[in-house]
C-alpha positions as CSV (number, residue, x, y, z in Angstrom):
1,X,124.4,103.5,51.6
2,X,126.9,106.3,51.6
3,X,128.3,107.5,48.0
4,X,125.2,107.5,45.5
5,X,125.8,106.3,42.3
6,X,128.6,104.3,40.3
7,X,128.8,103.7,36.6
8,X,129.9,100.2,36.4
9,X,130.1,97.6,33.6
10,X,129.0,100.6,31.6
11,X,125.8,101.5,33.7
12,X,124.9,103.5,36.8
13,X,124.3,100.9,39.7
14,X,123.9,101.5,43.8
15,X,126.5,101.1,45.9
16,X,126.2,98.0,48.2
17,X,126.1,98.6,51.8
18,X,127.6,96.2,53.9
19,X,125.5,92.8,55.3
20,X,125.6,91.3,58.7
21,X,127.8,87.9,58.1
22,X,125.5,84.7,58.0
23,X,125.5,81.8,56.2
24,X,128.2,80.4,54.5
25,X,130.8,83.1,56.3
26,X,131.8,81.1,59.3
27,X,134.0,83.4,62.0
28,X,137.4,83.2,62.2
29,X,139.8,84.3,64.7
30,X,143.6,85.1,65.2
31,X,146.8,84.8,66.6
32,X,148.2,87.9,69.4
33,X,150.3,89.7,67.2
34,X,153.7,89.2,66.8
35,X,156.9,91.7,65.5
36,X,158.2,90.6,62.6
37,X,160.5,94.0,62.0
38,X,161.4,95.8,65.5
39,X,161.8,99.6,66.4
40,X,165.4,99.9,67.4
41,X,166.2,101.0,71.0
42,X,165.4,104.8,71.0
43,X,162.7,104.5,68.0
44,X,163.0,104.9,64.2
45,X,166.3,106.3,63.2
46,X,165.1,108.9,60.3
47,X,162.3,107.9,58.8
48,X,159.6,105.0,60.3
49,X,159.6,102.0,58.8
50,X,156.5,101.4,56.9
51,X,154.4,99.3,53.7
52,X,155.1,95.3,54.7
53,X,154.4,93.2,52.4
54,X,154.6,89.4,52.3
55,X,155.1,86.1,50.4
56,X,154.6,82.7,51.4
57,X,156.6,79.4,50.3
58,X,155.7,76.2,49.6
59,X,157.1,75.1,53.0
60,X,155.0,77.8,54.7
61,X,158.1,79.8,55.4
62,X,156.6,83.1,55.3
63,X,159.0,85.9,53.7
64,X,158.5,89.7,55.3
65,X,160.1,92.9,53.8
66,X,159.3,96.5,54.6
67,X,160.4,100.0,53.8
68,X,162.9,101.9,55.9
69,X,164.2,99.5,57.7
70,X,166.3,100.8,60.6
71,X,168.9,97.4,60.7
72,X,171.4,96.2,58.7
73,X,170.5,93.3,56.7
74,X,173.5,91.3,56.9
75,X,173.9,91.2,60.8
76,X,170.6,92.3,62.2
77,X,172.3,95.0,63.9
78,X,171.2,98.5,64.1
79,X,171.7,100.3,61.2
80,X,172.1,104.2,60.7
81,X,171.5,104.1,57.2
82,X,167.9,102.8,55.7
83,X,167.7,99.3,54.2
84,X,165.2,97.0,52.5
85,X,165.8,93.8,54.5
86,X,163.9,90.6,54.3
87,X,163.0,88.7,57.3
88,X,162.3,84.7,57.4
89,X,159.7,82.9,59.8
90,X,161.1,80.5,61.5
91,X,157.8,79.4,63.0
92,X,154.0,81.4,63.6
93,X,155.9,83.5,66.6
94,X,159.7,84.3,65.3
95,X,161.3,86.0,62.6
96,X,165.1,86.6,61.7
97,X,166.9,89.1,59.1
98,X,167.1,86.9,56.1
99,X,169.3,89.4,54.0
100,X,167.3,91.6,51.2
101,X,168.6,94.1,49.3
102,X,172.3,94.1,49.3
103,X,173.6,97.1,49.1
104,X,171.7,100.1,50.4
105,X,170.1,100.7,47.2
106,X,166.7,100.2,48.3
107,X,163.8,102.6,49.0
108,X,160.3,102.5,49.4
109,X,157.7,100.2,48.1
110,X,158.8,96.8,48.8
111,X,157.4,94.0,47.3
112,X,157.8,90.1,47.5
113,X,157.6,87.1,45.6
114,X,158.8,83.1,45.8
115,X,158.7,81.7,42.2
116,X,158.1,78.2,41.7
117,X,162.0,77.0,41.7
118,X,161.9,78.7,45.1
119,X,164.2,81.7,44.4
120,X,163.1,84.5,46.7
121,X,162.6,88.0,44.8
122,X,162.5,91.4,46.4
123,X,161.6,94.5,44.5
124,X,161.7,97.9,46.1
125,X,162.3,102.0,44.4
126,X,165.5,102.4,44.0
127,X,167.3,105.3,46.5
128,X,171.0,105.0,45.9
129,X,173.7,106.7,48.5
130,X,175.8,108.8,46.6
131,X,178.4,110.6,48.4
132,X,177.0,109.9,51.0
133,X,173.6,111.4,50.3
134,X,170.5,109.6,48.5
135,X,169.0,111.0,45.8
136,X,164.9,110.0,47.0
137,X,162.9,107.1,46.3
138,X,162.5,106.1,42.9
139,X,165.2,107.6,41.5
140,X,166.4,105.0,38.8
141,X,163.8,103.4,38.6
142,X,163.3,100.4,40.8
143,X,165.8,97.6,41.9
144,X,165.4,93.8,42.3
145,X,166.5,91.7,44.6
146,X,167.0,87.5,44.5
147,X,168.1,84.7,46.7
148,X,168.2,81.7,44.9
149,X,169.4,79.5,48.7
150,X,166.1,80.9,50.7
151,X,167.8,84.2,51.3
152,X,171.3,83.1,52.6
153,X,172.8,85.1,49.9
154,X,171.4,87.9,47.7
155,X,172.1,89.8,44.3
156,X,170.5,92.7,42.9
157,X,169.6,94.7,39.8
158,X,169.6,98.4,40.0
159,X,166.9,99.9,37.5
160,X,166.0,96.9,36.6
161,X,162.8,98.6,34.3
162,X,165.5,101.3,32.5
163,X,163.4,104.1,34.0
164,X,164.7,107.5,35.2
165,X,161.9,107.9,38.2
166,X,159.2,105.7,39.0
167,X,156.5,104.5,41.9
168,X,155.2,101.5,42.7
169,X,157.4,98.2,41.1
170,X,155.1,95.3,41.8
171,X,156.4,91.3,40.6
172,X,154.0,89.3,38.9
173,X,155.3,85.7,38.6
174,X,153.4,83.7,35.6
175,X,156.6,81.0,35.6
176,X,160.3,80.7,36.8
177,X,161.2,81.9,32.7
178,X,158.2,85.1,32.4
179,X,158.8,87.3,35.4
180,X,156.9,90.8,35.1
181,X,158.2,93.5,36.8
182,X,155.1,96.3,37.0
183,X,155.5,100.0,37.6
184,X,154.6,103.5,36.5
185,X,156.9,105.4,35.2
186,X,156.3,109.4,34.8
187,X,154.8,111.0,33.1
188,X,152.0,108.6,32.9
189,X,150.5,104.7,32.8
190,X,151.6,101.9,33.4
191,X,154.6,100.0,32.2
192,X,157.1,96.6,32.9
193,X,159.9,94.9,32.2
194,X,160.1,91.1,31.8
195,X,162.9,89.0,33.3
196,X,163.0,84.7,31.4
197,X,165.9,83.9,33.7
198,X,164.7,84.3,37.6
199,X,165.2,88.0,37.8
200,X,168.8,88.0,37.4
201,X,168.2,90.4,34.6
202,X,165.4,92.2,32.4
203,X,164.6,93.2,28.9
204,X,163.2,96.7,27.9
205,X,160.0,97.9,29.3
206,X,157.4,97.9,27.5
207,X,152.8,99.4,28.1
208,X,150.4,97.8,29.7
209,X,148.2,100.5,29.6
210,X,149.0,104.3,28.5
211,X,147.0,107.5,29.6
212,X,147.8,109.7,32.5
213,X,149.4,109.6,36.1
214,X,147.8,106.8,37.2
215,X,147.9,104.4,40.8
216,X,149.0,101.0,40.2
217,X,148.4,98.2,42.3
218,X,149.4,94.5,43.2
219,X,148.9,92.2,40.1
220,X,147.3,88.8,39.7
221,X,148.1,85.4,37.9
222,X,144.9,84.1,37.4
223,X,145.5,80.5,36.6
224,X,141.5,79.5,36.0
225,X,141.1,82.2,33.5
226,X,144.7,82.4,32.7
227,X,145.1,86.2,32.1
228,X,147.6,88.2,33.9
229,X,145.4,91.2,35.6
230,X,147.3,94.5,36.5
231,X,144.4,97.1,38.4
232,X,144.9,101.0,38.4
233,X,143.1,104.0,39.2
234,X,143.6,107.0,36.8
235,X,141.6,110.5,37.2
236,X,139.5,112.6,35.4
237,X,140.7,115.5,37.2
238,X,143.2,117.2,35.5
239,X,144.8,118.7,38.9
240,X,145.1,115.1,40.3
241,X,148.6,114.0,40.8
242,X,148.4,111.9,44.2
243,X,146.4,109.1,45.5
244,X,146.3,110.3,48.8
245,X,144.5,113.2,47.8
246,X,141.2,111.0,47.1
247,X,141.2,112.3,43.6
248,X,141.6,109.1,41.5
249,X,138.0,108.7,41.0
250,X,138.3,105.9,37.8
251,X,138.9,102.2,38.5
252,X,140.0,99.9,35.8
253,X,142.5,96.1,35.2
254,X,145.1,95.9,32.1
255,X,144.6,92.1,31.2
256,X,146.7,89.7,29.4
257,X,145.7,86.2,27.9
258,X,149.1,85.3,26.6
259,X,151.1,85.6,29.7
260,X,151.7,89.4,28.8
261,X,152.9,89.7,25.4
262,X,149.4,92.0,24.5
263,X,147.3,93.9,26.6
264,X,144.4,95.5,27.2
265,X,142.4,97.8,29.5
266,X,138.5,97.7,31.0
267,X,136.8,100.0,32.6
268,X,135.5,98.5,36.5
269,X,134.4,101.5,37.9
270,X,133.4,105.1,37.7
271,X,133.6,106.9,40.7
272,X,130.8,109.6,41.5
273,X,132.0,113.5,41.8
274,X,133.6,114.1,45.2
275,X,134.5,110.2,46.3
276,X,138.0,109.2,44.6
277,X,140.0,105.5,45.4
278,X,143.2,106.2,48.5
279,X,145.5,104.4,47.8
280,X,146.9,101.2,45.4
281,X,144.0,99.0,44.5
282,X,144.3,95.3,45.2
283,X,143.6,92.2,42.4
284,X,142.8,88.5,43.8
285,X,140.8,85.0,42.1
286,X,139.9,82.1,43.3
287,X,139.5,79.0,42.7
288,X,136.5,79.3,40.7
289,X,137.4,81.7,38.0
290,X,136.2,84.7,40.4
291,X,138.2,87.9,40.4
292,X,138.2,90.8,43.0
293,X,139.4,93.9,43.5
294,X,139.8,95.7,46.9
295,X,140.0,99.4,47.3
296,X,139.4,102.5,49.8
297,X,138.3,105.9,49.4
298,X,137.8,109.2,50.8
299,X,135.7,112.1,49.2
300,X,137.8,114.8,47.6
301,X,138.0,118.6,48.1
302,X,138.6,121.4,45.4
303,X,139.5,118.7,42.8
304,X,142.1,117.2,44.5
305,X,144.1,120.3,45.5
306,X,143.1,119.3,49.2
307,X,143.3,117.3,51.8
308,X,140.1,114.6,51.4
309,X,137.3,115.3,55.0
310,X,134.9,112.9,56.2
311,X,134.4,109.3,56.1
312,X,136.7,106.9,54.3
313,X,135.6,103.2,53.1
314,X,136.7,100.3,52.0
315,X,134.9,98.2,49.4
316,X,135.6,95.2,46.8
317,X,134.4,94.7,43.1
318,X,133.7,90.8,41.5
319,X,133.4,89.5,38.8
320,X,132.1,85.7,38.5
321,X,133.9,84.2,35.5
322,X,135.4,85.2,32.0
323,X,133.3,88.0,30.0
324,X,131.3,88.7,33.0
325,X,130.6,92.3,34.2
326,X,132.0,93.5,37.3
327,X,129.8,94.0,40.4
328,X,128.9,97.1,41.9
329,X,131.2,98.5,45.1
330,X,130.6,96.6,48.1
331,X,131.3,98.1,51.3
332,X,133.6,96.1,53.7
333,X,133.7,97.6,56.3
334,X,130.8,98.0,59.0
335,X,128.8,100.8,59.2
336,X,129.3,103.7,61.2
337,X,132.8,104.5,61.0
338,X,136.0,104.3,58.4
339,X,138.2,102.3,57.2
340,X,141.3,102.3,55.3
341,X,144.4,100.7,53.1
342,X,142.6,97.4,52.7
343,X,144.1,94.1,51.4
344,X,142.5,91.2,49.9
345,X,143.1,87.2,49.4
346,X,140.9,84.7,47.5
347,X,140.8,81.2,48.0
348,X,137.9,78.3,47.2
349,X,135.0,79.2,46.0
350,X,133.9,82.8,46.8
351,X,136.2,83.0,50.0
352,X,137.6,86.2,50.7
353,X,139.5,87.8,53.5
354,X,140.0,91.1,53.8
355,X,142.9,93.4,55.9
356,X,142.1,96.9,56.7
357,X,142.9,99.5,59.5
358,X,139.1,100.8,61.2
359,X,138.3,103.0,63.3
360,X,134.7,103.8,64.4
361,X,135.6,107.9,64.1
362,X,133.1,108.4,61.0
363,X,135.4,111.4,60.5
364,X,138.3,109.2,60.6
365,X,140.3,110.4,57.4
366,X,140.8,113.9,59.3
367,X,140.3,113.6,62.7
368,X,143.7,113.5,64.3
369,X,142.5,112.2,67.2
370,X,141.5,109.2,65.4
371,X,142.4,105.6,66.6
372,X,142.5,102.9,64.3
373,X,142.4,99.3,64.7
374,X,143.2,96.0,62.2
375,X,140.5,94.1,61.0
376,X,139.7,91.3,59.1
377,X,136.8,90.4,57.3
378,X,136.0,87.5,55.4
379,X,133.4,85.9,54.1
380,X,131.9,82.5,52.5
381,X,129.6,84.1,49.9
382,X,132.2,86.3,47.5
383,X,132.0,89.4,49.2
384,X,128.0,89.5,49.6
385,X,128.7,89.5,53.4
386,X,131.5,89.9,55.5
387,X,132.5,88.2,59.4
388,X,134.7,91.2,60.6
389,X,138.0,90.3,63.5
390,X,139.1,92.5,65.2
391,X,143.0,91.5,65.0
392,X,145.1,94.6,67.0
393,X,143.8,97.6,68.5
394,X,145.2,101.1,68.0
395,X,147.6,100.7,65.3
396,X,147.7,103.7,64.6
397,X,146.8,107.5,66.0
398,X,145.8,110.1,63.8
399,X,144.2,111.4,60.6
400,X,143.5,108.8,57.7
401,X,145.6,111.6,55.8
402,X,147.9,111.6,57.7
403,X,148.8,107.9,57.3
404,X,152.1,109.6,54.8
405,X,154.7,109.0,55.8
406,X,154.2,107.1,58.9
407,X,152.0,104.0,57.8
408,X,152.1,105.3,53.8
409,X,149.4,103.0,51.8
410,X,149.9,99.1,51.9
411,X,149.5,96.2,54.2
412,X,149.2,92.6,53.3
413,X,147.5,89.6,53.3
414,X,148.5,85.8,52.1
415,X,147.4,82.4,52.7
416,X,150.1,79.7,54.3
417,X,149.4,76.2,52.1
418,X,147.1,75.0,54.8
419,X,144.7,77.8,53.5
420,X,145.2,79.5,57.0
421,X,145.0,83.8,56.5
422,X,148.3,85.5,57.5
423,X,148.5,89.5,57.6
424,X,151.5,91.9,57.7
425,X,150.8,95.4,59.1
426,X,152.3,98.8,60.3
427,X,151.7,99.1,64.2
428,X,152.3,102.7,65.9
429,X,151.8,101.9,69.2
430,X,149.5,105.0,69.8
431,X,152.4,106.8,69.3
432,X,152.1,108.5,66.1
433,X,154.8,106.7,64.3
434,X,157.8,107.2,65.9
435,X,158.5,103.6,67.0
436,X,157.0,101.8,64.6
437,X,156.9,98.0,64.1
438,X,156.0,95.6,61.4
439,X,153.9,93.2,62.9
440,X,152.2,89.9,61.9
441,X,149.0,87.5,63.0
442,X,147.4,84.3,61.5
443,X,144.6,82.5,61.7
444,X,144.1,80.3,64.7
445,X,140.2,79.7,64.9
446,X,137.5,78.8,62.1
447,X,138.0,77.3,59.0
448,X,140.7,77.4,56.6
449,X,139.3,79.5,53.7
450,X,140.0,77.3,50.7
451,X,138.3,74.9,53.2
452,X,134.5,75.5,53.4
């Protein structure tokens, strides 16, 4: 145990260190990485591609997008202008450009979803090109692009959330006629807009959780409980404005049991002094109604006004059923090193997989020589034990804090229709961001998580 105690569900509880994998946690293996989004010849043009997201259609086709791509979404040729293209799988080892945000209005923080009808959606922070200059990602809110024909043609709604500036637009598909776009506006809180026509138009913005600056994460449609869940982190420190400074020390969720018409909030965990969440928390749920939130932490300094130092770790909290309290945070990464940027997905009953970056360096948050691998931790007992799988070596070289603007703060994980784990991440190939690619790997050995 490394962080002391947390206040969870109204009481102080000890953090739980990772246990060795055994019992109901069979190991899984992965394919060799394949490049989904390549770096153009000569490296990145003006910014490194980063923050991939993924969506999987019922056919098994995988769609991937990322921010700051140096490719033309229509032709697949190198583009001097940065775009938010969508790439589609041909099989487990090849991908091709499949369109995406059509007019060059997108910025970073992409998200993807496939609606029950098969319509493909991409959300991004808006970054319009006006007279040859961009105004900054998130200016004019969020852009939502949609394709109703599998990616052949695309339309878009610029400023879908009706904001002057906003951050982290995430798609939450409850039904074909109930699509929410959640986001963090200035000056604070978590808000959403709703589409009842599959993303073709959006209504007025409404609050999900009011308050100060918050780091919202990927939302969840919990089919078993019938709830929509939006995880987020806030801070008790008045000087805290950035998750990268590890000063967001409170974890919470907003919850709706009526399709997003009304919302309540619940505290999940209060972190001890000196420890904070470093990026968007990710919510997922299994087929038994257990909910999980995965998140990363590091030690902040000067009340969030200086770069964090020392080790970083990734954690999961779980609530086994409706009305049940959240557990103490359980450490996911193996002892003796540092880890960051987790994303998780659950299935079956108590089956959980989490992808993250890990280094053997215990001071990975501030050691500029740290070499980070891509790992997947899988659990068959709701996160009590994890089997660890190395997927890619040397995906990032540098201090965890310096991941901005090289990696930024998101990677992704999903299941295919057969229950196999799929992952996408940003890989710098040990070149410190000068030639980033977005890479993909799929599970090749071990049982699908939904099957055991």
